[in-house]
N, C-alpha and C positions, 0 to 999 in steps of 0.2 A: 714793312719788309725788313728783315734782318739780313745782313750780308754774311754769307758763309765764309768761314776762314779756311784758307788752304793750309795743308800740313807743310812743314818744312821740306819733306821729301818731295812732295808734289811741286813745290816752288823750285827746288833744285833741278828736277827733271825738266820743268818748263824752261828754265834758264839754259840748261844743256841743249835742249831742242832748238832754242833761239840761236845759240852759238853755232850749232851744226848747220842751220839754214844760212847764216851769214857766211860761213866758210864755203858752203856749196855755191852761193852767189859769187864769191870771189873766184872759185874754180870755173864757174860758168863764164865769168868775164874773161878769164884767160882763154877759154875755148873759143869764144866769139872773136876776140881780138886777134888771136893767132890764125883764125880761119881766113881773115882778110889781111893780106900782106901789107896793104897800104896802112891799115890801122896799126899793125904791129911794128911798122918801121917809123911811125910818127914818134916824136919825142915823148909824148904822154903815154903812148902805147908801150914804148920801151920801158918807161918807169913802172907802168902798171904790171907788165909781164915780170919785171924784176921782183915785184912784191908778191904777186900771186903764185910764183913758182914754189913758194914755201908751203902752200896748202895742197898742192897736187901730189898724189901718191906716185912714187917712182916705180912704175910697173914695167918699165922697159918695153912699152908698146911702140912700134915704129910709127912715126908720123906719116900721114897720107897727104900728098900734095893736093891742093884745091885749085879749081880754075880761076881763083881770085888772087893768085900769087901768094897764097898762104899755106898753112898746114892744118889738117884736122888732128888735134891732139887727143889721141885715144886715152892717154893717162888722165887728162882732165875730165873727159866724158865719163870714164869709169869712176873717178873720184866723186863726181856729182851724183851719179847713181848710187854709189855706196853710202854717201852721206845722207841722201834723202831716204834711202832704205832704212838706215839706222834711226833717223828721225821719225819715220813712220812707225817703226817698232816701239820706240820710246813713247809715241803717242798712244799706242795700244796699252802699254804698260802703265802709263800715267792714269788711265781710267781706274786702275785698281789700287792706286796709291792714295 
């Protein structure tokens, strides 16, 4: 069996897809940690929120209070959906590269 070689364009699209998934996971981490107030007030939670705020789109959606003393961050939720939507579209395009 011979291994098929990927074109440089296909490899670049795959790397971009991997980066988008990693950024979506970071935005999802912000969403989960901010949802639970106890997690977001812990020292490690504060540090993680400080880092992940750079990957969330600033859409000016109002936060929604949760029964767990936290907030539902709509900006993070929309960011995750948008990133995974772009990743899915790139997956379709990658089939043709």
